[in-house]
C-alpha positions as CSV (number, residue, x, y, z in Angstrom):
1,X,37.8,-9.2,-41.5
2,X,37.6,-9.1,-37.7
3,X,35.2,-11.4,-35.9
4,X,34.6,-8.7,-33.3
5,X,35.7,-5.1,-33.3
6,X,34.6,-2.2,-31.2
7,X,35.6,1.5,-31.6
8,X,35.2,4.0,-28.8
9,X,32.4,2.0,-27.4
10,X,30.5,3.6,-24.5
11,X,27.5,2.3,-22.6
12,X,25.5,3.4,-19.5
13,X,22.7,1.4,-18.0
14,X,19.5,3.3,-17.5
15,X,19.6,2.9,-13.7
16,X,23.2,4.0,-13.4
17,X,24.9,7.4,-13.4
18,X,28.3,5.9,-14.4
19,X,29.6,4.5,-17.7
20,X,29.8,0.7,-17.7
21,X,31.9,0.9,-20.8
22,X,34.1,4.0,-21.4
23,X,35.7,4.3,-24.9
24,X,36.4,0.6,-25.4
25,X,38.6,-0.3,-28.4
26,X,38.7,-4.1,-28.8
27,X,39.4,-6.6,-31.6
28,X,39.3,-10.3,-32.1
29,X,40.1,-12.1,-35.4
30,X,38.9,-15.5,-36.7
31,X,41.4,-18.2,-35.8
32,X,42.2,-16.5,-32.5
33,X,41.6,-17.0,-28.8
34,X,41.4,-13.8,-26.7
35,X,41.2,-13.7,-22.9
36,X,39.3,-10.8,-21.2
37,X,40.0,-10.4,-17.4
38,X,39.6,-7.7,-14.8
39,X,37.9,-7.0,-11.5
40,X,34.3,-7.9,-10.7
41,X,32.0,-5.2,-12.0
42,X,34.6,-3.7,-14.3
43,X,32.5,-4.1,-17.5
44,X,33.5,-7.5,-18.9
45,X,30.0,-9.0,-19.0
46,X,28.6,-5.7,-20.3
47,X,31.0,-5.9,-23.2
48,X,30.0,-9.4,-23.9
49,X,26.3,-8.4,-23.8
50,X,27.0,-5.7,-26.4
51,X,28.8,-8.1,-28.7
52,X,26.1,-10.8,-28.6
53,X,23.2,-8.2,-29.0
54,X,21.7,-8.5,-25.5
55,X,22.6,-4.8,-25.4
56,X,20.7,-2.9,-26.7
57,X,18.0,-5.4,-28.0
58,X,17.1,-6.7,-24.5
59,X,18.8,-4.5,-22.0
60,X,18.3,-0.8,-22.4
61,X,20.7,2.0,-21.9
62,X,22.7,4.8,-23.7
63,X,25.1,3.4,-26.2
64,X,27.6,5.1,-28.6
65,X,30.6,4.1,-30.7
66,X,30.9,1.3,-33.2
67,X,30.5,-2.5,-32.9
68,X,31.2,-4.9,-35.7
69,X,30.3,-8.6,-35.6
70,X,31.7,-10.9,-38.3
71,X,32.6,-7.7,-40.3
72,X,29.0,-6.3,-40.1
73,X,27.8,-3.2,-38.3
74,X,26.0,-4.6,-35.3
75,X,23.7,-1.6,-35.1
76,X,22.2,-2.7,-38.5
77,X,21.8,-6.3,-37.4
78,X,18.8,-8.0,-35.8
79,X,19.2,-10.0,-32.6
80,X,18.6,-13.2,-34.7
81,X,21.3,-12.2,-37.2
82,X,23.8,-11.7,-34.4
83,X,22.9,-15.0,-32.7
84,X,23.6,-16.8,-35.9
85,X,27.2,-15.4,-35.8
86,X,28.0,-15.5,-32.1
87,X,27.2,-18.1,-29.5
88,X,27.4,-17.4,-25.8
89,X,28.0,-19.5,-22.7
90,X,26.8,-17.5,-19.7
91,X,28.5,-17.5,-16.3
92,X,25.3,-18.9,-14.7
93,X,24.8,-22.3,-16.3
94,X,21.4,-22.7,-14.6
95,X,20.1,-19.7,-16.4
96,X,20.6,-21.5,-19.8
97,X,19.4,-25.0,-19.0
98,X,15.7,-25.6,-19.7
99,X,15.4,-29.2,-21.0
100,X,15.2,-32.5,-19.0
101,X,18.1,-34.4,-20.7
102,X,21.5,-33.5,-22.0
103,X,20.7,-34.4,-25.6
104,X,17.4,-32.4,-25.6
105,X,19.3,-29.4,-24.2
106,X,21.9,-29.6,-26.9
107,X,19.3,-30.1,-29.6
108,X,17.2,-27.1,-28.5
109,X,19.6,-24.4,-29.8
110,X,20.3,-26.4,-33.0
111,X,16.6,-26.6,-33.7
112,X,16.2,-22.9,-33.3
113,X,18.8,-22.4,-36.0
114,X,16.9,-24.6,-38.4
115,X,19.4,-27.4,-38.6
116,X,18.4,-30.7,-40.2
117,X,17.6,-33.8,-38.0
118,X,20.8,-35.5,-39.2
119,X,23.0,-32.6,-38.5
120,X,21.5,-32.1,-35.0
121,X,22.2,-35.8,-34.3
122,X,25.9,-35.4,-35.4
123,X,26.2,-32.2,-33.4
124,X,24.9,-33.8,-30.2
125,X,27.3,-36.8,-30.6
126,X,30.3,-34.5,-31.2
127,X,29.5,-32.1,-28.4
128,X,28.9,-34.8,-25.9
129,X,32.2,-36.5,-26.8
130,X,34.1,-33.2,-26.6
131,X,32.7,-32.4,-23.2
132,X,32.5,-36.0,-21.8
133,X,28.7,-35.9,-21.3
134,X,26.1,-38.6,-21.6
135,X,23.2,-37.7,-23.9
136,X,20.6,-39.5,-21.7
137,X,21.8,-37.8,-18.4
138,X,19.2,-35.8,-16.6
139,X,20.1,-32.1,-16.4
140,X,18.6,-31.8,-12.9
141,X,21.0,-34.2,-11.4
142,X,24.2,-32.7,-12.9
143,X,26.8,-31.1,-10.8
144,X,27.8,-27.5,-11.2
145,X,30.8,-28.5,-13.3
146,X,28.8,-30.8,-15.5
147,X,26.2,-28.1,-16.1
148,X,29.1,-25.8,-17.1
149,X,30.3,-28.4,-19.6
150,X,26.7,-28.9,-20.9
151,X,26.1,-25.2,-21.7
152,X,29.5,-25.1,-23.4
153,X,28.5,-28.2,-25.4
154,X,25.3,-26.5,-26.4
155,X,27.1,-23.5,-27.8
156,X,29.7,-25.6,-29.7
157,X,26.9,-27.7,-31.2
158,X,25.2,-24.7,-32.8
159,X,28.2,-24.0,-35.0
160,X,28.5,-20.2,-34.7
161,X,32.0,-19.1,-35.7
162,X,32.3,-16.6,-32.8
163,X,32.2,-18.3,-29.4
164,X,32.0,-16.2,-26.2
165,X,32.5,-17.9,-22.8
166,X,31.8,-16.1,-19.6
167,X,33.7,-17.7,-16.7
168,X,33.8,-21.2,-18.4
169,X,36.2,-22.5,-15.7
170,X,33.9,-21.4,-12.8
171,X,33.0,-24.9,-11.6
172,X,35.2,-27.1,-13.7
173,X,37.7,-29.6,-12.1
174,X,41.1,-30.2,-13.7
175,X,39.8,-32.8,-16.2
176,X,36.9,-30.5,-17.2
177,X,39.2,-27.6,-17.7
178,X,41.6,-29.7,-19.9
179,X,38.6,-30.9,-22.0
180,X,37.6,-27.4,-22.6
181,X,41.1,-26.3,-23.5
182,X,41.4,-29.1,-26.1
183,X,38.0,-28.2,-27.6
184,X,38.9,-24.5,-27.8
185,X,42.3,-25.1,-29.4
186,X,40.6,-27.4,-32.0
187,X,38.0,-24.6,-32.7
188,X,40.8,-22.1,-33.2
189,X,42.5,-24.4,-35.7
190,X,39.3,-24.6,-37.6
191,X,39.0,-20.8,-37.9
192,X,36.7,-20.0,-35.0
193,X,37.0,-16.8,-33.0
194,X,36.9,-17.4,-29.2
195,X,36.5,-14.8,-26.5
196,X,37.0,-16.1,-22.9
197,X,36.0,-13.9,-20.0
198,X,37.8,-15.5,-17.0
199,X,39.5,-14.6,-13.7
200,X,41.5,-17.9,-13.7
201,X,44.1,-16.2,-16.0
202,X,46.8,-18.8,-15.3
203,X,44.6,-21.5,-16.7
204,X,43.8,-19.7,-20.0
205,X,46.9,-17.5,-20.7
206,X,49.0,-20.4,-22.1
207,X,46.7,-20.9,-25.1
208,X,45.3,-17.3,-25.5
209,X,46.7,-15.3,-28.4
210,X,45.9,-12.0,-26.7
211,X,45.0,-10.8,-23.2
212,X,42.8,-7.8,-22.4
213,X,42.3,-6.2,-19.0
214,X,39.3,-4.2,-18.0
215,X,39.1,-1.7,-15.1
216,X,36.2,0.7,-14.5
217,X,34.8,0.3,-18.0
218,X,38.1,0.9,-19.8
219,X,40.2,-1.7,-21.6
220,X,43.9,-2.3,-22.1
221,X,45.7,-4.9,-24.2
222,X,48.4,-6.7,-22.1
223,X,51.8,-6.9,-23.7
224,X,53.6,-9.1,-21.1
225,X,51.1,-12.0,-20.9
226,X,53.4,-14.2,-18.8
227,X,53.9,-11.6,-16.0
228,X,50.2,-10.8,-16.0
229,X,49.2,-14.4,-15.5
230,X,51.9,-15.0,-12.9
231,X,50.6,-12.1,-10.7
232,X,47.1,-13.7,-10.7
233,X,48.1,-17.3,-10.0
234,X,49.6,-16.9,-6.6
235,X,48.7,-19.2,-3.8
236,X,47.2,-17.4,-0.8
237,X,49.2,-18.2,2.3
238,X,47.4,-19.5,5.4
239,X,47.9,-17.0,8.2
240,X,45.0,-18.1,10.3
241,X,45.6,-19.5,13.7
242,X,43.8,-22.9,14.0
243,X,40.7,-23.0,16.3
244,X,40.7,-26.7,16.8
245,X,38.8,-29.0,19.2
246,X,38.2,-32.7,19.6
247,X,34.4,-32.0,20.0
248,X,32.4,-33.5,17.1
249,X,29.6,-31.2,15.8
250,X,28.4,-33.3,12.9
251,X,28.6,-37.0,12.3
252,X,27.7,-39.0,9.2
253,X,27.5,-42.8,9.4
254,X,27.0,-45.0,6.4
255,X,25.1,-42.3,4.6
256,X,23.8,-42.9,1.1
257,X,21.8,-40.6,-1.1
258,X,20.1,-41.3,-4.4
259,X,18.1,-39.1,-6.8
260,X,16.2,-40.1,-9.9
261,X,17.6,-43.6,-9.8
262,X,21.2,-42.4,-9.5
263,X,23.3,-43.1,-6.4
264,X,25.2,-40.0,-5.5
265,X,26.5,-40.8,-2.0
266,X,27.4,-44.3,-0.9
267,X,28.3,-45.4,2.6
268,X,29.9,-42.1,3.7
269,X,31.4,-41.9,7.2
270,X,32.5,-38.4,8.2
271,X,33.1,-36.4,11.4
272,X,33.2,-32.6,11.5
273,X,34.9,-31.1,14.5
274,X,34.1,-27.9,16.3
275,X,36.3,-25.0,15.1
276,X,38.0,-26.8,12.2
277,X,38.2,-25.6,8.6
278,X,37.3,-28.6,6.5
279,X,38.0,-28.6,2.8
280,X,35.9,-30.9,0.5
281,X,37.6,-31.8,-2.7
282,X,36.8,-34.0,-5.7
283,X,36.1,-34.1,-9.4
284,X,32.8,-32.8,-11.0
285,X,29.9,-35.0,-10.2
286,X,31.6,-37.0,-7.4
287,X,29.0,-35.9,-4.8
288,X,30.7,-32.9,-3.0
289,X,27.7,-30.6,-3.1
290,X,25.3,-33.4,-2.1
291,X,27.6,-34.2,0.8
292,X,27.5,-30.7,2.2
293,X,23.8,-30.2,1.5
294,X,23.2,-33.4,3.5
295,X,25.3,-32.1,6.4
296,X,23.2,-28.9,6.2
297,X,19.9,-30.9,6.3
298,X,18.9,-29.7,2.9
299,X,18.9,-33.3,1.7
300,X,17.5,-36.3,3.6
301,X,19.7,-39.4,3.4
302,X,18.3,-42.3,1.5
303,X,20.0,-44.5,4.2
304,X,22.4,-44.0,7.1
305,X,22.3,-41.3,9.8
306,X,23.5,-37.7,10.2
307,X,23.8,-36.6,13.8
308,X,24.3,-33.0,15.1
309,X,25.7,-31.7,18.4
310,X,25.4,-28.0,17.6
311,X,22.2,-27.3,19.4
312,X,20.4,-29.8,21.7
313,X,17.1,-27.9,21.2
314,X,17.0,-28.5,17.5
315,X,14.6,-31.3,16.5
316,X,14.8,-33.6,13.5
317,X,13.6,-31.0,11.0
318,X,15.7,-28.2,9.6
319,X,13.7,-25.3,11.0
320,X,14.5,-21.7,11.7
321,X,16.6,-22.5,14.8
322,X,18.8,-24.9,12.8
323,X,19.6,-22.3,10.2
324,X,20.4,-19.7,12.8
325,X,23.3,-22.1,13.7
326,X,24.2,-23.4,10.2
327,X,24.7,-21.0,7.3
328,X,25.2,-22.2,3.7
329,X,26.4,-20.3,0.7
330,X,25.0,-22.0,-2.4
331,X,27.0,-22.6,-5.6
332,X,24.5,-20.4,-7.5
333,X,24.1,-17.0,-5.7
334,X,20.8,-16.3,-7.5
335,X,19.2,-19.0,-5.3
336,X,19.8,-16.8,-2.2
337,X,19.3,-13.2,-3.3
338,X,15.7,-12.0,-2.8
339,X,15.8,-8.6,-1.0
340,X,15.5,-5.2,-2.8
341,X,18.9,-3.9,-1.8
342,X,22.4,-5.3,-0.9
343,X,22.1,-3.7,2.5
344,X,18.8,-5.3,3.3
345,X,20.1,-8.6,2.0
346,X,23.0,-8.5,4.5
347,X,20.9,-7.3,7.4
348,X,18.0,-9.8,6.8
349,X,19.1,-12.7,8.9
350,X,21.5,-10.9,11.2
351,X,20.8,-11.0,14.9
352,X,23.3,-8.2,15.5
353,X,22.8,-5.4,13.0
354,X,26.0,-3.6,14.1
355,X,28.0,-6.7,13.4
356,X,26.2,-7.2,10.1
357,X,27.0,-3.6,9.0
358,X,30.7,-4.2,10.0
359,X,30.7,-7.3,7.8
360,X,29.3,-5.3,4.9
361,X,32.0,-2.7,5.3
362,X,34.8,-5.3,5.6
363,X,33.6,-7.0,2.3
364,X,33.8,-3.6,0.6
365,X,30.0,-3.5,-0.2
366,X,29.1,-0.1,1.2
367,X,29.4,1.6,-2.3
368,X,26.7,-0.8,-3.7
369,X,24.6,-1.0,-0.5
370,X,21.6,0.6,-2.3
371,X,21.8,-1.6,-5.5
372,X,19.4,-4.4,-6.2
373,X,21.4,-7.6,-5.8
374,X,20.2,-9.1,-9.1
375,X,21.6,-6.0,-10.9
376,X,25.1,-7.0,-9.9
377,X,27.8,-9.0,-11.7
378,X,28.0,-12.7,-10.8
379,X,31.2,-12.0,-8.9
380,X,29.6,-9.2,-6.9
381,X,26.5,-11.4,-6.2
382,X,28.8,-14.1,-4.8
383,X,30.5,-11.6,-2.4
384,X,27.0,-10.4,-1.2
385,X,25.8,-14.0,-0.5
386,X,29.0,-14.8,1.4
387,X,28.7,-11.5,3.4
388,X,25.0,-12.1,4.1
389,X,25.6,-15.5,5.6
390,X,28.7,-14.4,7.5
391,X,26.6,-11.6,9.0
392,X,24.4,-14.1,10.7
393,X,27.4,-15.4,12.6
394,X,26.6,-19.1,12.2
395,X,28.3,-21.7,14.3
396,X,28.9,-23.7,11.1
397,X,29.6,-21.9,7.8
398,X,29.3,-24.0,4.6
399,X,30.7,-22.5,1.4
400,X,30.1,-24.2,-1.9
401,X,32.5,-22.8,-4.5
402,X,32.6,-19.3,-2.8
403,X,35.4,-17.9,-5.0
404,X,33.8,-18.2,-8.4
405,X,33.8,-14.9,-10.3
406,X,36.4,-13.3,-8.0
407,X,39.5,-11.5,-9.3
408,X,42.6,-12.1,-7.3
409,X,42.2,-9.0,-5.1
410,X,38.6,-9.9,-4.2
411,X,39.6,-13.6,-3.7
412,X,42.4,-12.6,-1.3
413,X,40.0,-10.3,0.6
414,X,37.2,-12.9,0.7
415,X,39.5,-15.6,2.1
416,X,41.1,-13.2,4.6
417,X,37.7,-12.1,5.9
418,X,36.4,-15.7,6.2
419,X,39.5,-16.6,8.2
420,X,39.3,-13.4,10.3
421,X,35.7,-14.1,11.3
422,X,36.7,-17.7,12.0
423,X,39.4,-16.5,14.4
424,X,37.0,-14.1,16.1
425,X,33.9,-16.4,16.4
426,X,35.6,-19.8,16.5
427,X,33.1,-21.1,13.9
428,X,33.4,-24.3,11.9
429,X,34.0,-23.7,8.2
430,X,33.3,-26.3,5.5
431,X,34.4,-25.3,2.0
432,X,33.9,-27.0,-1.4
433,X,36.3,-25.6,-4.0
434,X,38.2,-26.3,-7.3
435,X,40.3,-23.2,-6.8
436,X,43.9,-24.1,-6.0
437,X,44.8,-20.5,-5.2
438,X,42.7,-20.5,-2.0
439,X,42.6,-24.1,-0.9
440,X,45.6,-24.0,1.4
441,X,44.3,-20.9,3.2
442,X,41.0,-22.5,4.0
443,X,42.2,-25.8,5.2
444,X,43.0,-27.5,8.5
445,X,41.8,-30.8,7.3
446,X,40.8,-32.1,3.8
447,X,38.6,-34.9,2.5
448,X,38.6,-36.1,-1.1
449,X,35.3,-37.4,-2.5
450,X,35.3,-39.9,-5.3
451,X,32.3,-41.8,-6.7
452,X,30.2,-40.8,-3.8
453,X,32.6,-42.0,-1.1
454,X,35.3,-40.5,1.1
455,X,38.4,-41.6,-0.8
456,X,41.0,-39.9,1.3
457,X,41.2,-37.5,4.3
458,X,44.0,-35.9,6.3
459,X,45.7,-32.5,6.7
460,X,46.9,-29.9,4.2
461,X,49.0,-32.5,2.5
462,X,45.8,-34.1,1.2
463,X,44.8,-30.9,-0.5
464,X,48.3,-30.3,-1.9
465,X,48.4,-33.8,-3.3
466,X,45.0,-33.4,-4.9
467,X,45.9,-30.2,-6.7
468,X,49.5,-31.2,-7.4
469,X,52.2,-29.9,-5.1
470,X,52.2,-26.2,-4.8
471,X,54.3,-23.7,-2.8
């Protein structure tokens, strides 16, 4: 009996003229791990939505073909029946987290499945141990990677035998990725079926039993897994001419920041120079995002000072004039997208509309210019947010995990365009990333954050040491 099987599956969203799924034949057995990859918008998340019942029970459209879940015809199953068989970890962790503490969040799904109090307690303890989480931790203060581990822990705790993970490595550091790998291999040995939708093919291929590739709604099973992974694990070379200066634009001195009784930054000293590309590295929860948000004046330091020499006319508050000079791309693109179309999103903050349209064209977004941003895949949303901020031509561009959800081709394009704009405008680029493939190409100088402090800083050699030496 297959855990998941589709036969000639087709699906078209009501608002679209094109098939999102076009004759998909896919199968996954119990005791197997399958990897599903492909370009952004190719249909991966749509296939996941069909398997877990979101389509057609929640999202409407035209569907045909057969879908089987745990050997049963999904068309004859209720949403509740499907949910008891298949658990899902969405790409956007924030969309799943609703409780104040880690243990309450894990308990929530278990309670919905009618588990006993004793079983829920055991499930919380096991899930927290597997994902290295504290049950009493507050969900609002978790880093992006910790949130990713939490939603994974929630799904594992509910005990469904079919586990679907959409971009589970999106914000995970090396330790988090290894924890996930260990957990999934244990589930496989216990007879679970695991479907991983992931662009970081190199990180998953070594323990996947099968690899499937999607392109424009069609699916293909990959025969040569090693070659497929190798082609999507290449390091992007740095071909950008440095635009360096000794002029300091941003200066942090003895900066500390605390939230809900937890100290996140502690005594940070950092200079950001005009025209440099600064890479911010560190493990999940070390304070990277808090650091760049404090630089961007989105956080007020608990103590210490942050000085800026970008615009003498900017006061102490982060008003409109400040954000005309400093652009930030958040880790979660849904926090930034609010206009009715992609085109309007990109033009919104741009002073030069001609320049903004050229950015939209360079990012390859013209074909979806009329789409509502919230209707896009997570990878496409990320491209739109990066393009929209770049279109404002900021003097300082801050990118927090900009490559999440990008296939290798889009990753290469995104990095190339950020560097191209950097060369043309001479802007300062600050990037937070866990993605080894693009780190070298976005780095003149690197800082490593550990336990809320700057543990190390230097040139590209610091980044190479952090990720392990790469060519």
